[in-house]
N, CA, C and O of each residue as an XYZ file, in Angstrom:
740
protein
N      90.755    -74.160    -49.269
C      90.336    -73.498    -50.479
C      90.425    -71.991    -50.268
O      90.014    -71.476    -49.228
N      90.952    -71.306    -51.240
C      91.028    -69.848    -51.184
C      89.832    -69.290    -51.922
O      89.576    -69.643    -53.073
N      89.109    -68.425    -51.259
C      87.922    -67.805    -51.828
C      88.293    -66.382    -52.248
O      88.617    -65.554    -51.396
N      88.249    -66.092    -53.540
C      88.568    -64.754    -54.028
C      87.291    -63.938    -54.121
O      86.312    -64.367    -54.731
N      87.306    -62.769    -53.520
C      86.200    -61.832    -53.632
C      86.595    -60.793    -54.668
O      87.709    -60.272    -54.608
N      85.737    -60.479    -55.599
C      85.939    -59.462    -56.650
C      87.285    -58.781    -56.496
O      87.392    -57.724    -55.874
N      88.316    -59.397    -57.071
C      89.632    -58.898    -56.747
C      90.621    -58.862    -57.899
O      91.684    -58.258    -57.758
N      90.325    -59.469    -59.005
C      91.293    -59.473    -60.092
C      90.955    -58.345    -61.059
O      90.128    -58.498    -61.958
N      91.603    -57.232    -60.857
C      91.296    -56.017    -61.595
C      92.519    -55.623    -62.400
O      93.544    -55.263    -61.820
N      92.438    -55.680    -63.718
C      93.575    -55.333    -64.563
C      93.548    -53.882    -65.015
O      94.459    -53.440    -65.716
N      92.524    -53.134    -64.628
C      92.461    -51.724    -64.974
C      93.275    -50.932    -63.967
O      93.505    -51.392    -62.848
N      93.708    -49.753    -64.357
C      94.490    -48.904    -63.462
C      93.566    -47.978    -62.672
O      93.728    -46.757    -62.678
N      92.603    -48.583    -61.999
C      91.702    -47.842    -61.109
C      91.558    -48.643    -59.818
O      91.681    -49.868    -59.811
N      91.299    -47.933    -58.741
C      91.089    -48.576    -57.449
C      89.792    -49.377    -57.504
O      88.776    -48.871    -57.981
N      89.813    -50.592    -57.034
C      88.634    -51.458    -57.036
C      87.844    -51.208    -55.741
O      88.064    -51.863    -54.722
N      86.931    -50.255    -55.814
C      86.137    -49.859    -54.655
C      85.319    -51.035    -54.129
O      85.173    -51.201    -52.918
N      84.786    -51.848    -55.036
C      83.972    -52.986    -54.609
C      84.787    -53.978    -53.774
O      84.274    -54.540    -52.806
N      86.053    -54.195    -54.142
C      86.914    -55.098    -53.368
C      87.125    -54.551    -51.956
O      87.117    -55.311    -50.988
N      87.313    -53.244    -51.839
C      87.513    -52.633    -50.514
C      86.227    -52.716    -49.697
O      86.259    -53.038    -48.509
N      85.102    -52.425    -50.336
C      83.812    -52.541    -49.638
C      83.570    -53.972    -49.171
O      83.110    -54.183    -48.049
N      83.873    -54.958    -50.016
C      83.713    -56.365    -49.630
C      84.619    -56.719    -48.447
O      84.219    -57.468    -47.556
N      85.834    -56.180    -48.446
C      86.759    -56.432    -47.350
C      86.220    -55.848    -46.042
O      86.281    -56.503    -45.001
N      85.699    -54.637    -46.087
C      85.128    -53.998    -44.895
C      83.945    -54.815    -44.384
O      83.827    -55.054    -43.182
N      83.075    -55.241    -45.288
C      81.906    -56.042    -44.901
C      82.335    -57.358    -44.268
O      81.803    -57.754    -43.231
N      83.294    -58.035    -44.888
C      83.773    -59.319    -44.366
C      84.404    -59.148    -42.990
O      84.133    -59.932    -42.080
N      85.244    -58.128    -42.833
C      85.918    -57.894    -41.555
C      84.910    -57.537    -40.470
O      85.033    -57.984    -39.330
N      83.915    -56.732    -40.826
C      82.912    -56.297    -39.848
C      81.964    -57.426    -39.449
O      81.535    -57.491    -38.297
N      81.634    -58.313    -40.386
C      80.651    -59.362    -40.093
C      81.247    -60.525    -39.315
O      80.569    -61.102    -38.464
N      82.482    -60.878    -39.582
C      83.129    -61.948    -38.812
C      84.629    -61.706    -38.820
O      85.352    -62.108    -39.732
N      85.052    -61.051    -37.793
C      86.446    -60.640    -37.661
C      87.385    -61.847    -37.781
O      87.246    -62.820    -37.040
N      88.341    -61.779    -38.717
C      89.249    -62.915    -38.891
C      90.253    -63.004    -37.741
O      90.670    -61.983    -37.194
N      90.638    -64.229    -37.379
C      91.627    -64.371    -36.321
C      93.027    -63.943    -36.760
O      93.879    -63.659    -35.919
N      93.270    -63.895    -38.075
C      94.593    -63.534    -38.570
C      94.441    -62.882    -39.941
O      93.640    -63.335    -40.758
N      95.209    -61.816    -40.196
C      95.151    -61.127    -41.488
C      96.552    -60.694    -41.917
O      97.403    -60.384    -41.084
N      96.774    -60.679    -43.234
C      98.070    -60.298    -43.799
C      97.852    -59.288    -44.923
O      96.970    -59.461    -45.763
N      98.667    -58.231    -44.928
C      98.683    -57.233    -45.989
C      99.967    -57.440    -46.791
O     101.058    -57.499    -46.223
N      99.831    -57.550    -48.120
C     100.992    -57.705    -48.998
C     100.923    -56.670    -50.108
O      99.855    -56.159    -50.446
N     102.087    -56.377    -50.665
C     102.189    -55.482    -51.809
C     102.713    -56.299    -52.978
O     103.740    -56.967    -52.865
N     102.002    -56.246    -54.109
C     102.397    -57.012    -55.293
C     102.581    -56.041    -56.455
O     101.823    -55.085    -56.614
N     103.602    -56.307    -57.258
C     103.806    -55.494    -58.458
C     103.666    -56.378    -59.677
O     104.266    -57.450    -59.754
N     102.868    -55.922    -60.633
C     102.640    -56.660    -61.864
C     103.435    -55.980    -62.979
O     103.113    -54.865    -63.390
N     104.477    -56.661    -63.466
C     105.319    -56.090    -64.525
C     104.584    -55.917    -65.844
O     104.927    -55.036    -66.632
N     103.579    -56.745    -66.094
C     102.833    -56.657    -67.348
C     101.909    -55.439    -67.332
O     101.916    -54.631    -68.261
N     101.102    -55.317    -66.251
C     100.153    -54.209    -66.141
C     100.794    -52.931    -65.630
O     100.181    -51.865    -65.683
N     102.022    -53.026    -65.135
C     102.746    -51.870    -64.585
C     101.921    -51.167    -63.504
O     101.636    -49.972    -63.589
N     101.545    -51.949    -62.483
C     100.826    -51.337    -61.375
C     101.119    -52.095    -60.085
O     101.348    -53.304    -60.077
N     101.101    -51.334    -58.998
C     101.272    -51.889    -57.662
C      99.884    -52.177    -57.102
O      98.963    -51.374    -57.250
N      99.747    -53.323    -56.463
C      98.467    -53.699    -55.852
C      98.681    -54.039    -54.390
O      99.785    -54.381    -53.965
N      97.596    -53.937    -53.626
C      97.623    -54.463    -52.272
C      96.774    -55.730    -52.272
O      95.789    -55.840    -53.002
N      97.175    -56.665    -51.450
C      96.419    -57.897    -51.262
C      96.244    -58.061    -49.759
O      97.221    -58.107    -49.012
N      95.002    -58.147    -49.327
C      94.699    -58.396    -47.914
C      94.069    -59.770    -47.841
O      93.091    -60.059    -48.531
N      94.643    -60.615    -46.995
C      94.167    -61.983    -46.846
C      93.681    -62.193    -45.417
O      94.395    -61.903    -44.457
N      92.462    -62.698    -45.290
C      91.893    -63.055    -43.991
C      91.981    -64.562    -43.847
O      91.535    -65.303    -44.724
N      92.553    -65.015    -42.747
C      92.671    -66.446    -42.471
C      91.747    -66.800    -41.314
O      91.931    -66.321    -40.195
N      90.764    -67.632    -41.585
C      89.870    -68.125    -40.538
C      90.340    -69.494    -40.059
O      90.338    -69.768    -38.859
N      90.736    -70.340    -40.978
C      91.376    -71.617    -40.702
C      92.028    -72.053    -42.010
O      91.982    -71.322    -42.999
N      92.639    -73.247    -42.023
C      93.379    -73.675    -43.215
C      92.514    -73.770    -44.459
O      93.020    -73.595    -45.568
N      91.242    -74.038    -44.310
C      90.359    -74.205    -45.464
C      89.520    -72.979    -45.768
O      88.844    -72.931    -46.795
N      89.554    -72.016    -44.918
C      88.721    -70.832    -45.093
C      89.607    -69.592    -45.116
O      89.874    -68.971    -44.087
N      90.052    -69.254    -46.319
C      90.933    -68.116    -46.539
C      90.263    -67.216    -47.576
O      89.835    -67.682    -48.632
N      90.178    -65.935    -47.266
C      89.561    -64.993    -48.202
C      90.582    -63.907    -48.528
O      91.201    -63.333    -47.632
N      90.748    -63.633    -49.824
C      91.757    -62.695    -50.285
C      91.087    -61.584    -51.093
O      90.221    -61.833    -51.932
N      91.514    -60.356    -50.814
C      91.017    -59.178    -51.529
C      92.201    -58.502    -52.199
O      93.256    -58.342    -51.586
N      92.029    -58.103    -53.461
C      93.116    -57.470    -54.200
C      92.574    -56.285    -54.981
O      91.496    -56.345    -55.572
N      93.352    -55.201    -54.969
C      93.004    -54.028    -55.759
C      94.275    -53.259    -56.105
O      95.237    -53.282    -55.336
N      94.293    -52.577    -57.255
C      95.408    -51.666    -57.516
C      95.510    -50.651    -56.375
O      94.508    -50.309    -55.746
N      96.723    -50.179    -56.119
C      96.964    -49.340    -54.941
C      97.355    -47.918    -55.302
O      98.001    -47.666    -56.319
N      96.949    -47.003    -54.445
C      97.408    -45.613    -54.470
C      98.099    -45.369    -53.126
O      97.971    -46.172    -52.201
N      98.825    -44.267    -53.027
C      99.461    -43.923    -51.745
C      98.399    -43.786    -50.644
O      98.604    -44.213    -49.508
N      97.268    -43.186    -51.007
C      96.196    -42.979    -50.028
C      95.621    -44.318    -49.544
O      95.352    -44.491    -48.356
N      95.437    -45.253    -50.470
C      94.914    -46.562    -50.095
C      95.919    -47.331    -49.249
O      95.535    -47.980    -48.276
N      97.191    -47.270    -49.600
C      98.216    -47.955    -48.803
C      98.199    -47.438    -47.370
O      98.249    -48.223    -46.423
N      98.127    -46.114    -47.207
C      98.097    -45.557    -45.848
C      96.845    -46.003    -45.099
O      96.921    -46.351    -43.921
N      95.696    -45.995    -45.769
C      94.451    -46.438    -45.127
C      94.527    -47.916    -44.754
O      94.046    -48.313    -43.693
N      95.133    -48.740    -45.626
C      95.253    -50.170    -45.340
C      96.196    -50.420    -44.165
O      95.921    -51.270    -43.319
N      97.308    -49.683    -44.109
C      98.239    -49.831    -42.976
C      97.559    -49.376    -41.695
O      97.680    -50.036    -40.663
N      96.844    -48.254    -41.747
C      96.111    -47.778    -40.565
C      95.069    -48.809    -40.127
O      94.880    -49.031    -38.931
N      94.395    -49.435    -41.087
C      93.419    -50.484    -40.802
C      94.091    -51.642    -40.066
O      93.569    -52.140    -39.069
N      95.247    -52.062    -40.564
C      95.953    -53.179    -39.945
C      96.459    -52.822    -38.543
O      96.468    -53.674    -37.655
N      96.876    -51.581    -38.343
C      97.382    -51.163    -37.032
C      96.266    -51.002    -36.012
O      96.446    -51.321    -34.837
N      95.116    -50.509    -36.453
C      94.040    -50.190    -35.515
C      93.069    -51.336    -35.311
O      92.315    -51.348    -34.338
N      93.082    -52.314    -36.233
C      92.148    -53.438    -36.137
C      90.702    -52.943    -36.237
O      89.793    -53.507    -35.628
N      90.512    -51.865    -37.026
C      89.199    -51.250    -37.210
C      89.054    -50.825    -38.666
O      90.035    -50.432    -39.297
N      87.852    -50.897    -39.198
C      87.622    -50.529    -40.608
C      87.400    -49.030    -40.804
O      87.204    -48.582    -41.934
N      87.428    -48.261    -39.741
C      87.138    -46.835    -39.825
C      88.017    -46.112    -40.851
O      87.514    -45.303    -41.631
N      89.320    -46.395    -40.855
C      90.226    -45.725    -41.797
C      89.903    -46.067    -43.246
O      89.993    -45.205    -44.120
N      89.528    -47.311    -43.508
C      89.154    -47.691    -44.869
C      87.849    -47.019    -45.292
O      87.714    -46.579    -46.433
N      86.892    -46.943    -44.373
C      85.621    -46.266    -44.700
C      85.858    -44.783    -44.945
O      85.276    -44.213    -45.868
N      86.699    -44.148    -44.137
C      87.032    -42.743    -44.349
C      87.709    -42.538    -45.700
O      87.437    -41.560    -46.396
N      88.596    -43.469    -46.069
C      89.267    -43.402    -47.375
C      88.238    -43.451    -48.504
O      88.278    -42.627    -49.417
N      87.317    -44.415    -48.444
C      86.304    -44.544    -49.499
C      85.398    -43.325    -49.568
O      85.001    -42.913    -50.657
N      85.064    -42.742    -48.419
C      84.159    -41.596    -48.369
C      84.843    -40.264    -48.666
O      84.170    -39.246    -48.827
N      86.173    -40.262    -48.738
C      86.911    -39.004    -48.916
C      86.732    -38.396    -50.305
O      86.911    -37.190    -50.480
N      86.381    -39.215    -51.286
C      86.268    -38.698    -52.644
C      87.612    -38.595    -53.342
O      87.660    -38.257    -54.524
N      88.715    -38.879    -52.640
C      90.054    -38.832    -53.220
C      90.707    -40.204    -53.049
O      91.376    -40.465    -52.050
N      90.504    -41.075    -54.037
C      91.075    -42.418    -53.959
C      92.537    -42.437    -54.383
O      93.241    -43.418    -54.145
N      93.000    -41.354    -55.012
C      94.395    -41.255    -55.427
C      94.665    -41.939    -56.751
O      93.810    -42.641    -57.293
N      95.853    -41.726    -57.258
C      96.284    -42.315    -58.529
C      96.909    -43.680    -58.277
O      97.668    -43.854    -57.324
N      96.589    -44.643    -59.130
C      97.194    -45.970    -59.019
C      98.700    -45.842    -59.243
O      99.143    -45.169    -60.174
N      99.474    -46.488    -58.390
C     100.934    -46.450    -58.484
C     101.363    -47.344    -59.640
O     101.023    -48.526    -59.687
N     102.117    -46.759    -60.576
C     102.490    -47.494    -61.789
C     103.964    -47.899    -61.813
O     104.463    -48.354    -62.843
N     104.656    -47.740    -60.704
C     106.038    -48.226    -60.629
C     106.180    -49.067    -59.366
O     105.353    -48.977    -58.459
N     107.208    -49.869    -59.310
C     107.404    -50.787    -58.207
C     108.007    -50.053    -57.010
O     109.226    -49.925    -56.902
N     107.150    -49.576    -56.117
C     107.568    -48.827    -54.933
C     107.687    -49.698    -53.688
O     107.812    -49.171    -52.582
N     107.652    -51.017    -53.846
C     107.697    -51.895    -52.673
C     108.961    -51.711    -51.851
O     108.913    -51.795    -50.624
N     110.101    -51.459    -52.508
C     111.344    -51.315    -51.742
C     111.288    -50.075    -50.846
O     111.846    -50.087    -49.749
N     110.624    -49.005    -51.296
C     110.489    -47.813    -50.459
C     109.575    -48.087    -49.265
O     109.846    -47.647    -48.148
N     108.503    -48.811    -49.514
C     107.605    -49.187    -48.416
C     108.341    -50.065    -47.409
O     108.195    -49.894    -46.199
N     109.131    -51.003    -47.919
C     109.903    -51.900    -47.065
C     110.878    -51.103    -46.201
O     110.990    -51.353    -45.001
N     111.577    -50.153    -46.800
C     112.538    -49.329    -46.047
C     111.831    -48.550    -44.947
O     112.386    -48.369    -43.863
N     110.603    -48.082    -45.215
C     109.830    -47.391    -44.183
C     109.567    -48.317    -43.001
O     109.675    -47.900    -41.847
N     109.223    -49.564    -43.282
C     108.974    -50.516    -42.204
C     110.250    -50.869    -41.459
O     110.217    -51.089    -40.248
N     111.382    -50.925    -42.166
C     112.654    -51.230    -41.500
C     113.015    -50.170    -40.473
O     113.586    -50.486    -39.429
N     112.688    -48.910    -40.761
C     113.039    -47.822    -39.855
C     111.921    -47.510    -38.874
O     112.065    -46.610    -38.046
N     110.820    -48.226    -38.947
C     109.673    -48.036    -38.077
C     109.860    -48.849    -36.796
O     110.811    -49.622    -36.682
N     108.973    -48.677    -35.857
C     109.043    -49.411    -34.594
C     108.355    -50.771    -34.653
O     108.206    -51.425    -33.621
N     107.935    -51.209    -35.832
C     107.273    -52.513    -35.969
C     108.267    -53.637    -35.705
O     109.456    -53.510    -35.998
N     107.775    -54.724    -35.154
C     108.607    -55.911    -34.984
C     108.710    -56.626    -36.317
O     107.696    -57.038    -36.882
N     109.924    -56.777    -36.826
C     110.144    -57.458    -38.093
C     110.744    -58.831    -37.877
O     111.499    -59.049    -36.929
N     110.406    -59.754    -38.758
C     110.938    -61.108    -38.678
C     111.359    -61.554    -40.070
O     110.571    -61.503    -41.015
N     112.621    -61.995    -40.191
C     113.127    -62.518    -41.466
C     112.505    -63.876    -41.710
O     112.504    -64.737    -40.831
N     111.981    -64.063    -42.897
C     111.400    -65.338    -43.321
C     112.355    -65.994    -44.321
O     113.253    -65.332    -44.840
N     112.169    -67.279    -44.593
C     113.030    -67.916    -45.594
C     112.893    -67.237    -46.959
O     111.809    -66.805    -47.351
N     114.020    -67.155    -47.671
C     113.981    -66.602    -49.024
C     113.120    -67.497    -49.901
O     112.935    -68.680    -49.615
N     112.602    -66.918    -50.962
C     111.731    -67.632    -51.890
C     112.315    -67.498    -53.286
O     112.811    -66.431    -53.648
N     112.262    -68.563    -54.073
C     112.745    -68.536    -55.453
C     111.560    -68.828    -56.365
O     110.873    -69.836    -56.203
N     111.326    -67.930    -57.333
C     110.198    -68.128    -58.240
C     110.546    -69.130    -59.340
O     111.666    -69.641    -59.384
N     109.609    -69.406    -60.210
C     109.789    -70.375    -61.292
C     110.872    -69.991    -62.288
O     111.378    -70.849    -63.010
N     111.236    -68.703    -62.337
C     112.291    -68.247    -63.244
C     113.663    -68.255    -62.592
O     114.647    -67.856    -63.214
N     113.739    -68.709    -61.336
C     115.013    -68.767    -60.626
C     115.387    -67.483    -59.911
O     116.479    -67.394    -59.350
N     114.502    -66.472    -59.914
C     114.789    -65.218    -59.226
C     114.546    -65.400    -57.735
O     113.522    -65.945    -57.324
N     115.505    -64.934    -56.922
C     115.401    -65.089    -55.476
C     114.808    -63.833    -54.842
O     115.102    -62.710    -55.251
N     113.967    -64.052    -53.836
C     113.296    -62.971    -53.126
C     113.627    -63.054    -51.639
O     113.700    -64.143    -51.070
N     113.826    -61.891    -51.017
C     114.028    -61.808    -49.575
C     112.678    -61.489    -48.952
O     111.970    -60.590    -49.407
N     112.327    -62.230    -47.909
C     110.994    -62.105    -47.317
C     111.080    -61.692    -45.843
O     111.902    -62.207    -45.085
N     110.219    -60.759    -45.461
C     110.108    -60.277    -44.092
C     108.634    -60.115    -43.739
O     107.814    -59.805    -44.603
N     108.305    -60.324    -42.484
C     106.981    -60.018    -41.947
C     107.140    -58.975    -40.851
O     108.065    -59.050    -40.043
N     106.232    -58.002    -40.829
C     106.221    -56.977    -39.788
C     104.888    -57.050    -39.060
O     103.830    -56.994    -39.686
N     104.937    -57.175    -37.747
C     103.714    -57.241    -36.939
C     103.222    -55.837    -36.652
O     103.961    -55.000    -36.134
N     101.965    -55.585    -36.994
C     101.354    -54.285    -36.719
C     100.421    -54.359    -35.525
O     100.192    -53.372    -34.826
N      99.896    -55.537    -35.313
C      98.912    -55.748    -34.268
C      99.035    -57.215    -33.874
O      99.765    -57.969    -34.517
N      98.356    -57.613    -32.865
C      98.483    -58.975    -32.345
C      98.396    -60.043    -33.436
O      99.243    -60.935    -33.477
N      97.430    -59.981    -34.292
C      97.255    -60.987    -35.332
C      97.219    -60.397    -36.737
O      96.696    -61.017    -37.663
N      97.766    -59.222    -36.890
C      97.768    -58.550    -38.185
C      99.209    -58.219    -38.562
O      99.956    -57.668    -37.754
N      99.599    -58.558    -39.797
C     100.971    -58.295    -40.202
C     101.034    -57.829    -41.650
O     100.107    -58.019    -42.437
N     102.172    -57.209    -41.968
C     102.492    -56.808    -43.329
C     103.635    -57.701    -43.785
O     104.630    -57.860    -43.078
N     103.488    -58.280    -44.967
C     104.462    -59.238    -45.468
C     105.103    -58.706    -46.752
O     104.411    -58.225    -47.649
N     106.425    -58.800    -46.827
C     107.176    -58.373    -48.011
C     107.994    -59.539    -48.547
O     108.616    -60.264    -47.770
N     108.004    -59.729    -49.853
C     108.940    -60.593    -50.564
C     109.441    -59.768    -51.736
O     108.712    -59.537    -52.701
N     110.692    -59.326    -51.648
C     111.252    -58.412    -52.641
C     112.420    -59.053    -53.375
O     113.154    -59.853    -52.794
N     112.601    -58.706    -54.657
C     113.730    -59.265    -55.409
C     115.052    -58.976    -54.697
O     115.326    -57.844    -54.296
N     115.852    -60.009    -54.553
C     117.149    -59.881    -53.883
C     118.119    -59.146    -54.799
O     118.406    -59.594    -55.909
N     118.621    -58.006    -54.316
C     119.608    -57.248    -55.078
C     120.454    -56.429    -54.112
O     120.137    -56.332    -52.926
N     121.516    -55.848    -54.617
C     122.457    -55.109    -53.773
C     121.778    -53.929    -53.087
O     122.058    -53.659    -51.919
N     120.892    -53.222    -53.785
C     120.220    -52.054    -53.210
C     119.376    -52.440    -51.993
O     119.387    -51.744    -50.978
N     118.645    -53.554    -52.100
C     117.831    -54.018    -50.984
C     118.714    -54.460    -49.824
O     118.436    -54.138    -48.669
N     119.774    -55.194    -50.128
C     120.665    -55.655    -49.072
C     121.412    -54.498    -48.410
O     121.745    -54.565    -47.227
N     121.670    -53.455    -49.166
C     122.277    -52.251    -48.592
C     121.326    -51.611    -47.581
O     121.759    -51.151    -46.525
N     120.037    -51.582    -47.901
C     119.044    -51.040    -46.965
C     119.000    -51.890    -45.695
O     118.858    -51.357    -44.594
N     119.120    -53.203    -45.847
C     119.146    -54.082    -44.668
C     120.375    -53.794    -43.808
O     120.295    -53.772    -42.580
N     121.511    -53.573    -44.469
C     122.741    -53.275    -43.733
C     122.603    -51.967    -42.954
O     123.022    -51.880    -41.800
N     122.011    -50.948    -43.592
C     121.808    -49.667    -42.907
C     120.894    -49.811    -41.699
O     120.989    -49.049    -40.738
N     120.006    -50.801    -41.762
C     119.092    -51.053    -40.642
C     119.728    -51.957    -39.587
O     119.078    -52.335    -38.612
N     121.009    -52.301    -39.787
C     121.700    -53.121    -38.800
C     121.686    -54.598    -39.093
O     122.014    -55.402    -38.220
N     121.310    -54.981    -40.309
C     121.315    -56.390    -40.707
C     122.392    -56.568    -41.779
O     122.119    -56.370    -42.963
N     123.613    -56.940    -41.378
C     124.717    -57.016    -42.346
C     124.540    -58.154    -43.346
O     123.823    -59.121    -43.091
N     125.205    -58.019    -44.482
C     125.150    -59.044    -45.515
C     126.515    -59.210    -46.156
O     127.369    -58.329    -46.060
N     126.713    -60.328    -46.801
C     127.939    -60.634    -47.519
C     127.772    -60.130    -48.954
O     126.916    -60.624    -49.687
N     128.581    -59.153    -49.356
C     128.457    -58.532    -50.675
C     128.682    -59.551    -51.793
O     127.993    -59.500    -52.812
N     129.625    -60.470    -51.624
C     129.948    -61.424    -52.690
C     128.814    -62.410    -52.939
O     128.503    -62.720    -54.089
N     128.196    -62.901    -51.874
C     127.147    -63.908    -52.049
C     125.747    -63.314    -51.956
O     124.760    -64.009    -52.195
N     125.658    -62.044    -51.612
C     124.371    -61.370    -51.426
C     123.493    -62.118    -50.420
O     122.297    -62.301    -50.645
N     124.094    -62.546    -49.319
C     123.331    -63.232    -48.281
C     123.491    -62.500    -46.964
O     124.517    -61.872    -46.701
N     122.453    -62.592    -46.136
C     122.538    -62.013    -44.807
C     123.563    -62.787    -43.994
O     123.666    -64.008    -44.120
N     124.322    -62.084    -43.163
C     125.289    -62.737    -42.290
C     124.966    -62.372    -40.860
O     124.348    -61.339    -40.602
N     125.373    -63.202    -39.938
C     125.168    -62.859    -38.528
C     126.329    -61.980    -38.096
O     127.461    -62.151    -38.547
N     126.032    -61.049    -37.225
C     127.079    -60.165    -36.744
C     128.003    -60.958    -35.844
O     127.553    -61.726    -34.993
N     129.304    -60.767    -36.037
C     130.253    -61.508    -35.210
C     130.346    -60.860    -33.842
O     130.388    -59.637    -33.706
N     130.377    -61.709    -32.845
C     130.526    -61.245    -31.460
C     131.792    -61.867    -30.916
O     132.050    -63.055    -31.108
N     132.569    -61.064    -30.244
C     133.800    -61.595    -29.677
C     133.477    -62.502    -28.511
O     132.625    -62.197    -27.677
N     134.172    -63.618    -28.470
C     134.001    -64.559    -27.375
C     134.731    -64.024    -26.154
O     135.844    -63.515    -26.284
N     134.137    -64.126    -24.977
C     134.849    -63.687    -23.774
C     136.054    -64.600    -23.543
O     135.971    -65.818    -23.699
N     137.164    -63.986    -23.172
C     138.373    -64.774    -22.946
C     138.399    -65.281    -21.520
O     138.040    -64.570    -20.581
N     138.826    -66.518    -21.375
C     138.936    -67.105    -20.027
C     140.173    -66.563    -19.337
O     141.200    -66.332    -19.975
N     140.072    -66.364    -18.048
C     141.190    -65.819    -17.273
C     142.175    -66.896    -16.915
O     143.182    -66.620    -16.263
């Protein structure tokens, strides 16, 4: 069962209560595994972060709030440091930032591609409308990761190619790099 903590916020403001609940939950019983995701809502025109704590298969807690650049940085720092200090500093700063109203996930993804994080390609996902998504996980800490599922398009695949992950332009699929076979003498 997934337990949602005050997290479904359709207003274009940062949900401070969701962040406070996340800090309290993390501090009171540190989860063995956590995932940070970025979601874009086309209807509300806002980018959100979703942090999920996994204790076991039946005990999953998810926190969601609209995102600002400042909150994204604090959340990434939280995931890297395995400490709530950055999130508490963000809340106490008095500058929560403006909610991001455009889909900036591809820029965030490109930052992770060029970062020193260990990335892992996950199986592509197809939504109910038939749109295909490319999925990657980046490890920030032993049991903390950032997960991306982005719409498959030429621009995204071009970024993958620049990062050394070639793709087939005609089929828009990742390809393995060809290696020459050693010739026998």
